C-alpha positions in Angstrom: -14.9 29.7 21.5 -12.0 28.2 19.6 -12.2 27.4 15.9 -12.2 23.7 16.6 -15.0 24.1 19.1 -17.0 26.1 16.6 -16.5 23.5 13.9 -17.5 20.6 16.2 -20.5 22.6 17.5 -21.7 23.2 13.9 -21.4 19.5 13.0 -23.4 18.6 16.1 -26.0 21.4 15.7 -26.8 20.9 12.0 -26.5 17.1 12.1 -26.0 15.0 9.0 -22.9 15.7 6.9 -21.5 19.0 5.9 -18.9 20.2 3.4 -16.0 22.4 4.5 -17.6 25.3 2.6 -20.8 24.9 4.5 -19.0 24.6 7.8 -17.1 27.8 7.0 -20.3 29.6 6.1 -22.1 28.5 9.3 -19.2 29.2 11.7 -17.8 32.3 10.1 -14.3 30.7 10.0 -12.4 31.2 6.8 -12.8 28.1 4.6 -9.1 27.6 4.2 -8.8 27.1 7.9 -11.7 24.7 8.0 -10.0 22.7 5.2 -6.9 22.5 7.3 -8.6 21.5 10.5 -10.8 18.7 9.1 -8.1 16.1 8.5 -6.7 16.7 12.0 -10.2 16.4 13.5 -10.7 13.1 11.7 -7.3 11.7 12.9 -8.3 12.7 16.4 -11.6 10.9 16.1 -13.7 14.0 16.6 -15.0 14.0 13.0 -15.5 11.5 10.3 -15.3 11.9 6.5 -18.4 10.3 5.1 -17.9 11.3 1.4 -14.3 10.9 0.2 -14.7 12.3 -3.3 -14.8 16.1 -3.8 -16.4 17.9 -2.2 -15.7 15.9 0.9 -18.4 15.8 3.6 -17.8 15.4 7.3 -19.9 14.5 10.3 -19.4 14.7 14.1 -17.9 11.5 15.5 -16.6 10.1 18.7 -14.5 7.3 17.4 -13.9 4.5 19.9 -10.5 3.1 20.5 -11.5 -0.2 18.8 -12.2 1.7 15.5 -8.9 3.6 15.7 -7.0 0.2 16.2 -9.0 -1.4 13.3 -8.0 1.5 11.0 -4.4 1.4 12.1 -4.3 -2.4 11.5 -5.6 -1.9 8.0 -3.1 0.7 7.2 0.1 -0.8 8.8 2.1 -3.9 8.1 0.9 -6.9 10.1 4.3 -7.3 11.9 3.8 -3.9 13.6 1.1 -5.5 15.8 2.8 -8.8 16.4 4.4 -8.0 19.7 7.4 -10.1 20.4 7.4 -11.5 16.9 10.0 -10.8 14.3 9.2 -9.0 11.0 8.6 -11.3 8.1 
């Protein structure tokens, strides 16, 4: 089983939210690797950060396309999504 699969399995199995340290302890993956994987898993929509201050906590997520678009629209200039329009 890959590291990503182990991390996602731990998030599903133990439910709720988990810190990277706890995920590392449960999976046996070095915590430094878990810290590196979590932002990527969040961007991919497989995990979600539920507590943004330290220590961060994550949960399993299956983000819908609508949520990804909503997040992108909040973080990008409006003109990026105005197809055919000119930048202001």
